[in-house]
N, C-alpha and C positions, 0 to 999 in steps of 0.2 A: 298261240294262245285262245282262245274262247272265253269274249268277257260276256256277262248280265248284266245288265242297270235295273234296280229297284228298285220304288218308289213306295216307301210305306207311307209319309207324309211329305209333304213340300220341302221343308228341310232334309229328310233325309234319304241318303243315297248309297247304296250299296252297289258295289262296282267288282262283280268276283272275275279273276283270271285264269284259268286252269292251264295249266302247260300242258302239251301234251308228248308222248313220247312213243318210240319205237320201241319190238321189242329187235336186240340186235341178233337173237337168233334161232326163231318167227319170223320174223316181220311184223308181227300183229302191235296194232294201234291202241294206245290205251292212254285214258287222262289220269292227272291226280286226283289224289282222294280229300275230300275235304270234306273233318268232322260232322257239321252241320248242314253240310247235303248230299239227300239218300243218292244212293248210285242208280244213274242213268235218268236223275233228274233235272232239270232247271230251276225249281222253284224249292223254296225252303219248306218242311214242316208246317216251321211257326208263320209262313207268309198265307200256306192255303188252311192254317185253323183263322186265322184272320180274317177270309175271304168270307170264311163258315159262320163266324160271328159279324159283320157286318152284315149278310144277307140275311142273320135271324134277326136283325136291327129293323129290318124289311129300308135298308138301306139298296137301290136299283145296281143292275148289276153294270146299266155304263156309267156311272157313279165314280164304280169300285175300276170298272176297268180306267178310266181316269187316273184314280189316286197309284194304280199300284203296277200301271204300264202291261199289264196283262189281258193277254185278247178276251175278248165278250163270250168265246166259245169255250175257252179253258174255264176262266170265270162263271159259266152256269155246268159246264161238266164236274168242277167241285162241289158247287152245291146242291147240286137237280141228279146226282148219280151216286 
């Protein structure tokens, strides 16, 4: 299982555990689908939108990384790419 811990506020934490499967025919590995998480992404669209809103409110990248537990580079790419 893969898990990802996401903090939006100090009291809000979401730990997502996705199961991995292996096809018995072709041996290809894949994870279970989750409705609110786009394919191949580890971050919800809602979290990305929240980061953008915080950047537009002139919140520093460093503060956002501490709040969300998302790397500096990722926050920068969401806001400025």
